C-alpha positions in Angstrom: 85.6 122.1 111.5 87.6 120.6 108.3 89.9 123.6 108.7 90.2 122.9 112.1 91.3 120.0 111.9 93.9 120.8 109.1 95.5 123.1 111.2 95.2 120.6 113.9 97.4 118.2 111.9 99.4 120.6 110.0 100.5 121.7 113.3 101.6 118.1 115.0 103.3 117.1 111.8 105.8 120.0 111.9 106.2 118.7 115.5 107.4 115.7 114.4 109.8 116.8 112.3 112.7 116.5 113.8 114.4 118.9 111.4 112.3 121.7 112.3 112.7 121.5 116.2 116.4 121.2 116.1 118.5 123.7 117.9 121.2 125.9 115.9 124.8 124.8 117.3 125.7 128.7 116.0 128.1 127.2 113.3 128.4 128.3 109.8 130.5 127.1 107.0 132.8 130.0 106.0 134.9 127.9 103.8 134.6 124.2 102.0 137.0 122.5 100.0 136.7 118.9 98.1 134.0 116.3 99.9 131.9 118.2 103.2 129.4 115.6 104.2 126.8 116.7 107.1 124.4 114.5 108.8 121.6 115.0 111.9 122.8 112.9 115.0 120.1 110.4 115.1 120.4 110.1 111.5 123.3 107.4 110.8 122.1 107.2 106.5 121.3 110.5 106.3 124.8 112.6 104.5 123.9 114.8 102.7 126.7 117.4 101.2 127.5 120.5 102.6 126.3 124.1 101.7 128.0 127.8 102.6 124.6 128.7 103.6 123.8 125.9 105.4 121.9 125.9 109.1 124.2 123.6 111.5 122.0 122.1 113.9 123.0 120.6 117.7 124.5 117.1 117.7 124.8 117.7 113.8 128.1 115.3 112.2 130.6 117.1 109.7 133.6 114.9 108.2 135.4 115.9 105.4 136.8 113.3 102.4 140.5 112.9 101.3 141.8 115.9 100.1 139.2 118.2 101.6 138.6 120.4 104.4 135.8 122.9 105.9 135.9 125.8 108.2 133.2 126.3 110.9 133.0 129.8 112.3 131.0 130.5 115.5 129.2 133.9 116.6 132.3 135.0 118.6 134.7 135.0 116.1 136.3 131.0 117.3 137.2 129.2 114.3 137.5 125.5 113.4 139.7 123.7 110.3 138.8 120.5 109.6 141.4 118.8 108.1 141.1 116.0 106.0 139.4 112.2 106.9 137.9 113.9 109.7 135.0 113.9 111.7 133.1 115.9 114.3 130.4 116.3 116.2 128.5 120.0 117.4 127.1 119.2 120.6 126.2 122.3 122.3 124.6 125.5 121.2 126.5 127.8 120.8 127.2 129.8 124.0 129.0 130.1 127.4 129.7 126.8 127.2 130.1 124.7 124.5 131.3 121.2 123.3 133.0 119.5 120.1 133.1 116.3 119.9 136.3 114.9 117.4 135.5 111.3 116.2 138.6 110.8 113.8 140.9 113.1 112.0 142.9 116.4 112.6 141.0 119.5 114.2 142.7 122.9 113.9 140.8 125.5 116.5 141.3 129.5 117.0 139.4 130.6 119.8 139.2 134.1 119.4 137.2 135.7 122.6 134.7 133.3 124.9 132.4 134.5 127.0 133.3 135.4 130.3 133.6 132.2 132.7 133.0 130.6 129.3 134.3 127.5 128.1 135.5 125.7 125.1 135.8 121.8 125.3 137.5 119.5 122.5 136.2 115.9 123.0 138.5 112.9 121.7 138.6 109.6 122.8 141.3 109.5 125.3 141.3 113.6 126.3 139.1 116.4 126.7 140.6 119.5 125.8 139.3 122.7 127.5 140.2 125.9 125.8 140.0 130.0 126.4 141.8 132.3 123.8 143.6 129.8 122.7 145.1 128.5 118.8 145.3 124.5 119.4 145.4 121.5 116.8 143.8 118.5 118.3 144.2 115.1 116.5 142.5 111.4 117.4 143.2 107.8 116.6 142.1 104.9 117.9 144.8 104.4 119.9 146.1 108.3 121.0 144.9 111.9 121.1 147.5 114.7 121.1 146.7 118.1 121.4 149.2 121.4 120.5 149.2 124.6 121.9 149.8 126.8 119.4 149.5 130.2 121.2 147.9 130.7 125.0 147.3 127.7 127.3 144.8 124.1 127.4 143.5 122.4 130.1 143.6 118.6 129.2 141.4 116.2 131.3 142.5 112.5 131.3 139.5 110.5 130.7 141.4 107.4 132.0 142.9 109.1 135.2 140.9 111.9 136.0 143.8 114.1 135.9 144.3 117.4 134.4 147.0 118.7 132.3 148.2 122.3 131.6 149.5 122.7 128.2 151.4 126.0 127.4 152.0 127.5 124.3 155.0 125.6 122.0 154.0 122.5 124.0 152.7 118.9 122.8 150.2 116.3 125.1 150.0 113.1 123.6 146.9 110.9 125.5 147.5 107.5 124.7 144.8 104.8 125.2 144.7 103.9 129.4 146.1 107.0 129.9 149.5 107.6 130.0 150.8 111.1 129.1 153.7 112.4 127.3 154.8 115.8 127.1 157.0 117.5 124.6 158.2 121.3 123.6 157.2 121.8 119.7 
């Protein structure tokens, strides 16, 4: 009887600990420089220093400090380079359709191979960049988002107006608060 009770208590304890039940995002650190921290999405005070071998779960936040950077890699060879003073949320598991939220800073994205008909979306304050087989940089601040396409094509959804804008290789799209856009050649 005691043994059965202990097994039941241990089983239910495992279910109540969110870290054990968290879904793997499929992202892993391939390089860390300076101060890089990670926290679970529901633990605002739970920042921990990043480690190369750590598992990153869905809804985990990753942030870089001053003069710091991180490179995250996915199984499909997609790579994110987080620049200093940046923060992202890994919003979905690895798979056909992936979403990353850029809360602050600058993110360089190199999408190598997406599953056929799959997508990778980078959500920012003013815009959402949908990318496939592309090299782009995304930068967000309180009043504007910037999307530069270095190779390939990105489709950007302007949150305020719901307008979709194609940004091609060698172009930059600036999306201001209120939905105003400006496209220029790099």
